[in-house]
N, C-alpha and C positions, 0 to 999 in steps of 0.2 A: 674432413673436419679438422679444424685447428683445435688443439687441446686448450681449454680455458685455463686461466690462471687460478688454479684451486689446488690445494694440497689434498691428498687423499685423507678422508675422514673429516674434512672441513665441513663447516655449515656456511651457507650463503643465505642472506636475507635479501630479497628483491625489493628495490624502491619502485614505485609505480612508474617512474620515468623509464626504467630499464624494460619493464613489461610493455609499455607503450611503444618504445623503440622497436621491440620485436613485432608487435601487432602492426604498426604503421610502416614497417620496413625502413625505419630511420637508422642513421649510422649508430652502431653499437648493438643494434638488435641482433645481428648475426652471432655476436658473442653469447647472448642469452640463449639463442638457438643451440649453439655449441654445448653450453652448460647443461641444458635439458637433455640433449642427446647423451652426454657424458654421464648424467645421472641414471640413465637407463641401464648402464653397464657397471656402474660403481655404487654398490649397496652401502657403502660408508658415507657418500656424499648426501648431505641433507640441505634441501632448498626449501625456503619458507617465504611467505609473504603475509604481512600483517593485515588484518581486516580493515584498518583505516586506508591502507594503500589499495586494497581491493576496491574499496568504495571510490577512491579517486580514479581508479581504471574505469570503472563502470560509469561513473559520472562523465568522464571524457568521451567514452564510446557513445552514451545517450545524447550528450551535448552535440556531438559531431554527426549524429545519425549514422553511426557506423553500421555496416551490414553484419558484423560479428554478433552472434547470439551469446548469451551466457553459457549455454551448453557447449558451444564452440571454444569459448575461452577456457572453460574448465577442461575440455579435451586437450587444448593446447598446453595447458599447464599440469597435465597429468603427472602425478607424483610430487607436486609442489604442495607442502603443507600450508593450509590456510589457518593463521593463528589469531585467536581472539585478542582484543585489546583489554588486557587484564590490569588489575590495580598496580602491579610492579611497573609495567610499561607507561601506565598513565602518570604515575609519580615521577618517573624519570623523564619522560617527555615534557612534563610541566617544568621540571628543574632545568631542563635545556632552554626553556623560554627565557630564563633569567640571563643566561650567558650568551645566547644566540637568537635574539629576538627577530632576527631576519628569517628564520626558519619557519616554515608552514607546520601545521599540526601533522600533515602526512610525513613530512621530513623527520620531524622530531619523533614520531611514532616508530618510524623505520629504524632510526638510530638507536632508540631505546631497546627495541626487540633485538637488534644486532648486538648491543652490549650485553643484555641479559643472557643471550645465547652464546656469547663469545665467538661470534661469527664474523663474516665479512660482509659489508653492505655493497650491493652492486647498484650503481646509479649512472645517470648520464650527466648529473649536475657537477660540473667542474669545480664549483665553489666548495664542495664537500671535501676536496683535498686540503683546504685550509683550516677546516674545522679541528678544534681540539676537544674532542669529546671521548677520547679513549677507545676508538673503535678502528678497525681496519676498514679501509674503503677502497673499492676498485671502480674507478671512473672509466666507463666504457667508450668514451669518445673525447 
């Protein structure tokens, strides 16, 4: 296992694209797999996914008639905190729409959660490297 680019004690927020890369065995998915394995041995590492991104993952799986069940997805992401979309995240995500109208609600929700948690967002979306939203981003491919 390669050690993922995460400092001890850091928090990571997974974008739906990162989780889908893992599920669909796309480039970058192996890094998410390594991160999940590291989290099993590093009690300081916190990994989260927002409920909006969870919905995006399930939507993609349902749309593509994937064979993975919700129970299998939950088992795959064992230890990953599922975070509600609360008022603070909603307000910040809406604010991002003014400066970055090209971002989807899922993207903005992930970035808002990342900022609120002072975490690093993990995504496969290369365009996030150019964003000026005050968060750390790790592009996986």
